[in-house]
N, C-alpha and C positions, 0 to 999 in steps of 0.2 A: 841323225843324232838329235836334232831339234825336235823331231817328231816323237822320239822316245821320251825326251824330257817332258814334252807336253802331255804325253800319255800318263807318265808317272804322276804329274801334277794333277791331272784330271781324276786319276784314281784316288789320290790322297784327299782331294776336295770332295769327291763322292762319298768316301768313307767317313769323312768328318761330318758331312750332311746327314748320312745315315745314322751315325752315332747320336747326333743332336736330335734327330727325329725320334729315335727310341727313347732318349732321355725325356724329351717333351711328352711323349706318349705315357711314359711311366708316371711323370709328374701329374699329367691330366687324370690318369687312372686313380692316383693317390688322392687328388682333389675330389674326384667323384665318390671315392670311398668315404671321405670325410662328410660329404654332403649326404650320402645315404645313411651313414651312422647318425648324423644329426637329425635327419627326417625320421629315422627309426625311433630315436629317443623322444622326439616330439610326439610321434604317434602313440608311443607307450604312455607318455604323460597325458595326452588327450583321452586315452582309454581309461586311465586311472581317474581322471577328473569326471568322466562320464559315469563311472561306477559310483563315485561319491554323489553325483547329482541324482542318480537313480535311487541311492540309499536315502538321500534327503527327501526326494519326492515321495518315496514309500512311507517315510516317517511322517511327512506332512499329511499325507492321505490318512494314515492311521490316527493322527491327532485330530483331524477333521471329523473322522468317524467317531472317535471317542467323545468329542465335544457334542456331536449330534446325539450320541447315545446318552450323555449326561443331561442334555437339555430335555430329551424325551423322558428320561427317568425323573428329572425334576418336575416336569409337567405332570407326569403320572402321580408322583408323590403329592404334588400340590392339589391335584384333583381328589385324591384319597383323603387328604387332610381336610379339604372343604366339606366333603361328604361326611367325614367323621365329626366335624363341628356341628353339622346339622343333626347328626345322630345324637350327639351329646345333648343338644337342646331338646330333642324329642324324648330322650330317656329321662332326663331331669330327676335323678335320684338324690336330690338334696346335696349335690356336690360329691357324692360317693361313686359316681360313674363319670369319668371325664376324659377328654381327648388330651394327648400330649405328644410332643416330639420324642423320638426314640433313636438311639444310635444306628439301628438297623432298619428304620422305617418310621411308621406311625403307630401309636399304641392307644388302646382304650384301657384305662386303669379302673379296676373294680375293687372296692373296699372289701376286706375279708368278711365283715359283718353281713354283707348282702348275700354271701355265698355259703359260708361255713359257720358252724358253732366253734367256739374257742377250742383250739387244740385238735380239731377233727378234720378229716379229709373227705367226708361224705357230704355231697352237696345237699343243702336244705331244699325242701320243696319250692320255697320261694326263690332259692338260688337257681334251681333247674328252670323255673319259669322265666327268670330274668335272662338266663343264658340262651333260652330258646328265642326270646325277643331280640336279644343282642345278636345272636347267630343269624337270624333271618335278615337283619340289616347288613351284617358283615358279608353274607353270602353273595351280595350284589357287587362286592368290590373285587378287583383283580388283585393278584398277589397271594403268595402262600401265607400261612398263619403260624405263628409260634406262640404258644401259651407259656407264660413265665410265672412261676410261683415265688413269692417273697414273704419273709417273716421279719419280726423284730429280733432283738438280740437276747430275749429271755429264753432260757432253756425250756424244753418241753417237760412238763412235770406230771400233770394228771394222766396223760396218755403216753407216758414214757415207755411203757412196755410195748405199746403198739408201734412206736417210732423210736427204736433203740438208737438210731443214728441221729436223732434230734431234729433240729430245724431243717436241715438239708433234706432229710427224708420226708418230712411233713410237707415242705414246699413242693417237692417233686410229686408226691401223691395228689396234692391239690391241683397242680397244673395238669396232671394226667386225667383227673376227674372232669375238669373243664373241657379238655381236648376230646374226651370220650363223648361228651354231650354234643359238641360241635359236629362230630362225625356221625353219631347214631341218631341224634334228634334233629339236627339242622341240615343234614345232607351234604356235609363237606366231604370231598374225596380224601381218604386217608393219606394219600401222598402229599396233599396240600397242608396237612396239619402236623406240627411237631410240638413237643413240650420240653420244658426244662425247669428244674428246681434250683434256686440260688440261695435258699436259706436266708441268712442275715447279711450276706456280703454286699448287697447292693441297696443300701437304705436310701430313701429319698427325703428323710427327715431325721431329726435328732432323736436318738434312742434314749436320751437322758430324761425324757418326760413322757407322760401317758399319751399326750396328743401326738407326739412324734412317733412313738411306737405303734399307735393305732394306724397312722398313715403308712407305716412301713409294712404292715400286714395287709398284703394286697395280691391280686392276680392281674397281670398285664397281658392283654391279647394284642400281639404285635402283627400288623400287616407289613410284611417284609418287602422292601424294595428289591429289584432284581439283583443289584450288586451284592446284597447281603447273602445270596445263595451260593456265591462262587467260593 
């Protein structure tokens, strides 16, 4: 009898221990699951941070490259500017040919009177000679060239039949004539030279007086900086 009681007690005790072990194991597994989930979230967070750092690094490298490019472009423009200043001194056309800054690069401004008769778009012989001299100097510079024609605000009268579209057409024809000389007489590659006529819309002086209007009638030969081509 006593043996039977002891056996039952041992069985109950073993069952209780087994149940406790299973519960402890389940609890431990649950704890490990939480740890794994936490590590997984941490890993995902680190991956996300790494992607952000890669993006920041790429942006930083791009900015460094841009700054280097800007510095190189600035140095190139500075070199062209200095060479054009020397060119201005060499040409010395009583202030009618001069260097100036331009929104797209560096420009040489040439007064209308040196190139064309009033209201005409055919280069004078002296204008062709001047452009050959100027073109020979500009040919040594890097950068593409854009020839810009400009007029005052007075309507085309004497040659109105030749230029029915007025100042815009006249300025375009003049810039084309200069571009043609640069290509045919000065050896510029056609792909380096472009032209544009702006008519009266980009004055550099007051159109309310003769002096200002005379200044506005001009051709600008622009040495384009690289960014201006994009």
